[in-house]
Each structure stands twice: as structure tokens, then as C-alpha cells.
C-alpha positions in Angstrom: 72.6 25.2 -49.6 69.5 27.3 -49.3 69.1 29.3 -46.1 65.7 30.6 -45.1 65.7 34.0 -43.6 63.5 34.4 -40.6 62.4 37.9 -40.0 61.0 39.5 -36.9 57.6 39.7 -38.5 57.6 35.9 -39.2 58.8 35.2 -35.7 56.1 37.4 -34.2 53.4 35.9 -36.3 54.3 32.4 -35.4 54.4 33.3 -31.7 51.1 35.0 -31.9 49.6 31.9 -33.6 50.9 29.7 -30.9 49.5 32.0 -28.2 46.1 32.1 -29.9 46.0 28.3 -30.1 46.9 28.1 -26.4 44.2 30.6 -25.5 41.7 28.7 -27.6 42.4 25.6 -25.6 41.8 27.5 -22.4 38.6 28.9 -23.8 37.4 25.5 -24.8 37.9 24.0 -21.4 36.3 27.0 -19.7 33.2 26.5 -22.0 33.0 22.9 -21.0 33.1 23.8 -17.3 30.5 26.6 -17.7 28.0 24.5 -19.8 28.7 21.2 -18.2 29.0 19.6 -21.6 31.9 18.6 -23.7 29.8 18.7 -26.9 28.4 22.2 -27.3 28.3 22.2 -31.1 28.5 19.4 -33.7 32.1 20.4 -34.7 33.3 19.6 -31.2 32.8 15.9 -31.8 30.7 15.0 -35.0 30.5 11.3 -34.1 29.6 12.0 -30.5 27.0 14.6 -31.6 25.3 12.1 -33.9 25.2 9.5 -31.2 23.8 12.0 -28.7 21.0 13.0 -31.1 20.0 9.4 -31.5 20.1 8.8 -27.8 17.9 11.9 -27.2 15.4 10.6 -29.7 15.3 7.3 -27.9 14.9 8.9 -24.5 12.0 11.0 -25.9 10.4 7.7 -27.2 10.7 6.0 -23.8 9.2 9.1 -22.0 6.2 9.0 -24.4 5.8 5.3 -23.8 5.8 5.9 -20.0 3.1 8.7 -20.4 1.0 6.3 -22.6 1.3 3.6 -19.9 0.3 6.1 -17.2 -2.8 7.1 -19.2 -3.7 3.5 -19.9 -3.3 2.6 -16.2 -5.8 5.3 -15.4 -8.3 3.9 -17.8 -7.9 0.3 -16.6 -7.9 1.2 -12.9 -11.2 3.2 -13.4 -12.7 0.2 -15.2 -11.6 -2.2 -12.6 -13.2 -0.2 -9.8 -16.4 0.2 -11.7 -16.7 -3.5 -12.5 -16.1 -4.3 -8.9 -19.0 -2.1 -7.9 -21.2 -3.6 -10.6 -20.4 -7.1 -9.4 -21.6 -6.3 -5.9 -24.8 -4.8 -7.3 -25.5 -7.8 -9.4 -24.9 -10.1 -6.4 -27.3 -8.0 -4.3 -30.0 -8.3 -7.1 -29.5 -12.1 -7.1 -29.9 -12.2 -3.3 -33.2 -10.3 -3.7 -34.3 -12.8 -6.3 -33.5 -15.7 -4.0 -35.5 -13.9 -1.2 -38.4 -13.3 -3.5 -38.8 -16.8 -4.7 -40.1 -17.8 -1.3 -43.8 -18.2 -1.7 -44.5 -16.9 1.8 -43.2 -13.4 0.9 -46.2 -11.1 0.7 -47.0 -8.6 -2.0 -45.7 -5.5 -0.1 -42.3 -7.2 0.5 -42.0 -8.2 -3.1 -42.9 -4.6 -4.1 -40.1 -3.4 -1.9 -37.7 -5.9 -3.5 -38.7 -4.9 -6.9 -38.2 -1.2 -6.1 -34.7 -2.0 -4.9 -34.0 -4.0 -8.0 -35.1 -1.0 -10.1 -32.6 1.1 -8.1 -29.9 -1.4 -8.7 -30.6 -1.4 -12.4 -30.4 2.4 -12.6 -27.2 2.3 -10.7 -25.7 -0.3 -13.0 -26.7 1.8 -16.1 -25.0 4.8 -14.5 -21.9 2.7 -13.9 -22.0 1.5 -17.4 -21.7 5.1 -18.5 -18.6 5.7 -16.4 -16.1 8.0 -18.0 -12.4 8.7 -17.8 -11.2 12.1 -18.9 -14.5 12.6 -20.6 -14.5 9.4 -22.5 -17.0 6.5 -21.7 -14.8 3.6 -20.8 -17.4 1.0 -22.0 -18.4 2.9 -25.2 -15.7 1.8 -27.5 -14.6 4.5 -29.9 -17.7 6.6 -29.6 -17.4 10.3 -29.7 -20.5 10.7 -27.5 -20.6 11.1 -23.7 -22.4 7.9 -22.9 -22.2 4.2 -23.7 -25.8 3.4 -22.7 -29.1 5.3 -22.9 -31.6 5.5 -20.0 -33.3 2.2 -21.1 -30.0 0.3 -20.9 -29.6 0.1 -24.7 -26.0 0.2 -26.0 -25.3 3.5 -27.9 -21.5 3.2 -28.1 -19.5 2.5 -31.1 -17.6 -0.8 -31.3 -13.9 -0.4 -31.5 -10.7 -0.6 -29.3 -9.0 2.2 -27.5 -5.3 1.3 -27.4 -2.1 2.8 -26.1 1.4 2.2 -27.5 3.5 1.3 -24.4 6.7 0.0 -26.2 8.1 -0.3 -29.7 5.4 -2.2 -31.6 3.5 -3.0 -28.4 -0.1 -1.8 -28.0 -2.5 -2.6 -25.2 -6.2 -2.1 -25.2 -7.3 0.2 -22.3 -11.1 0.3 -22.7 -13.7 -2.4 -22.1 -16.4 -3.4 -24.6 -19.7 -2.9 -22.9 -21.7 -5.7 -24.6 -18.9 -8.2 -23.8 -19.1 -7.3 -20.1 -22.9 -6.7 -19.7 -24.5 -8.7 -22.5 -26.0 -7.7 -25.8 -29.2 -5.6 -26.1 -32.2 -7.8 -25.3 -30.1 -10.2 -23.3 -28.1 -7.9 -21.1 -27.9 -7.6 -17.3 -30.1 -4.5 -17.5 -32.8 -6.5 -19.4 -32.6 -9.3 -16.8 -33.0 -6.9 -13.9 -36.1 -5.4 -15.6 -37.5 -8.9 -16.0 -36.7 -9.7 -12.4 -38.5 -6.6 -11.2 -41.6 -7.5 -13.2 -41.6 -11.0 -11.9 -41.2 -9.9 -8.3 -44.2 -7.6 -8.5 -46.3 -10.3 -10.2 -45.2 -13.0 -7.8 -44.0 -15.1 -10.9 -42.0 -17.8 -9.2 -40.8 -19.3 -12.5 -39.7 -15.9 -13.8 -37.8 -15.2 -10.5 -36.1 -18.6 -10.7 -35.0 -17.9 -14.3 -33.7 -14.5 -13.2 -31.6 -16.1 -10.5 -29.9 -18.3 -13.2 -29.3 -15.5 -15.7 -28.0 -13.1 -13.0 -25.5 -15.8 -11.9 -24.2 -15.8 -15.5 -24.2 -12.0 -15.7 -22.1 -11.9 -12.5 -19.6 -14.4 -14.0 -19.4 -12.5 -17.2 -18.6 -9.2 -15.4 -16.0 -11.0 -13.2 -14.4 -12.5 -16.3 -14.2 -9.0 -17.9 -12.7 -7.7 -14.7 -10.0 -10.5 -14.8 -9.2 -9.5 -18.4 -8.8 -5.9 -17.3 -6.5 -6.9 -14.5 -4.3 -8.8 -16.9 -4.0 -5.8 -19.2 -3.3 -3.6 -16.2 -0.4 -5.9 -15.3 1.0 -5.5 -18.8 0.7 -1.8 -18.6 2.5 -1.7 -15.3 5.3 -3.9 -16.6 5.6 -1.7 -19.7 5.8 1.4 -17.6 8.6 -0.1 -15.5 10.5 -1.2 -18.6 10.2 2.3 -20.1 11.5 3.9 -16.9 14.5 1.5 -16.9 15.2 2.1 -20.5 15.1 5.9 -20.1 17.5 5.7 -17.2 19.9 3.6 -19.2 19.8 5.8 -22.2 20.2 9.0 -20.1 23.2 7.5 -18.5 24.7 6.7 -21.9 23.9 10.2 -23.1 25.7 11.6 -20.0 28.8 9.6 -20.8 28.9 11.0 -24.3 28.3 14.7 -23.8 28.6 15.7 -20.1 31.8 17.2 -18.7 33.9 15.2 -16.3 34.2 18.1 -13.8 37.3 17.0 -11.9 39.2 16.2 -15.1 38.1 19.4 -16.8 39.2 21.4 -13.7 42.7 19.9 -13.8 42.9 20.4 -17.6 42.0 24.0 -17.2 44.7 24.6 -14.7 47.2 22.9 -17.0 46.2 24.9 -20.0 46.3 28.1 -18.0 49.9 27.3 -16.8 50.9 26.4 -20.3 49.5 29.6 -21.7 51.2 31.8 -19.0 54.5 30.0 -19.7 54.1 30.6 -23.4 53.4 34.3 -22.7 56.5 34.6 -20.6 58.7 32.7 -23.1 57.5 34.8 -26.0 58.1 38.0 -24.1 61.8 37.0 -23.5 62.5 35.8 -27.0 60.7 38.5 -28.9 61.9 42.0 -27.9 61.2 44.0 -31.0 62.7 47.4 -31.6 62.0 50.0 -34.2 65.1 49.1 -36.2 64.1 45.4 -36.3 60.6 46.4 -37.7 62.3 48.6 -40.3 64.6 45.8 -41.7 
């Protein structure tokens, strides 16, 4: 039968190892309470740390989608407001045309009408050059500061400005100028110039034609505004979904890495009691003397 001799040094070393382990548990719980996290380094929980990293990445994605949606909503709201103003101006021009087709209207009155039409045309060209954050909203992907020149000719660059508002979901946030106002030579700006000329000349046939084309121009602008409203609704929905997803992911992340404060507080007290008890027990069991160290 083999008997293992236990020396004072071995006993002391084992006791010290046990005390160190207990102190380590106390230190770990204290760190969790002070940081508010149960995962402070990957070694604390490799699986949980990996899951937390993935969740943080997903949260960042949802936050970016929400920012994109906010930016897109700004574009579309500005376009909607501008198109609403332009619709009113086209309607006013059509009213002037209807008033000018009356043969009893004298030359001075028609001149006043033509002058107002000119002002409306200038206002519409100005609205067609509306910008959002320095970008012309009707100019496509142009790098310039305007979509139309002073004559009402399109100088933008065809293309779509889009924003990614969800995984694989992109929404157009600009409005193509020619689609809303007509192509060069047959645009609302050209029609207003023709109406102004017809009013000054008393050209009843020309005025009648202007009434018909302005009616179509108004319908085209209204249709463009409806399309913008539909895209704005998609943007709003995407923003809400991104917010909900971010909240859900943040909650899941909290479950993985945040400290349960009541539980950790109780655990700290238990670990401290256990450590103090271990210290007391060790002090009673190990009472080394010089002779015991010399053996």
C-alpha cells in the first residue's frame, strides 16, 4: 500500500490555489456589476460573444436603413410639396386661358393675362429647379445645381437616385423632370410660352389649344405626385420596420451580454461569504511554524 505524504508546503499551496479561485470568482462578479455586462472579453463566453457581434452588426444595418429612409423621406416630401405648388400654378394658367378665350376681352386685359402667364412660367421653371441638400430633385443624377435652364430646357442627367431601406429593397427618391413636366418642345414650359404669345395676339384657336394641353400637363403633374406619394408610403413603412427590427435586435443583444443586476448582486454576496469562510477555515487548519517549514 502506497501512502502519499502531504507536506505543509503542499497543503499551503492547495489552500492558496483555492483562495485564489474564490477571489477570482468575486472579482469576476464585481466586474460584471461595474461594467453592466457579463461578456467583457471573448473568453468569458465564446459562443455568446460571437452571437453578440452578429447582433451588433445587424443593429448597425437597421440603423443605417433607418437613416436612409429618413433621407429618402426628406427628398420625397420636398418633391411632393413642390409638385403641389406647380399644380396650383398650372391650374391658374389654365384659368387665365379660359378667361382670355372670350372675344370680348380687350388687348390691355389680354396683355395683363399674358404677363401673369409669363410670371407663372418663370415660377414653374424655378420650382423645377428645386433642390434638396444641394441636389436638384428633378435633375436625375446630374452633378449640376439645376435641372432646367432659364428657357425651360432640361439640362439634367437621366437616372435614378435610390436609397436602400431594407435588405435588398431600394426605393427611388427623386422625380424625373421630363416625366412630370413633358419633354423639351412639348413641356408645360413650352405650352405656357405658346399661351402667352396667343393671348397677346388674340389667337383664339391658339388659346383653345393651350387650354387642352394645360389640362394634360396638370394631369401629368398630378400623376407624378401620386407616384411620389406611393413611394413616400413605402419609405415610411420601411422606416417603421427598421425601427422595430432594431428594437428587437437590441433586446436580444441585451439578453446575451447585459448583467442581471439583482442576480449578480446576490451572487457577489454569496461569493464574498464563501471567500471569507474559506479564509477563516484555512487560517484554522494551517498554522505553520518554523519547525514545520524546516521538515
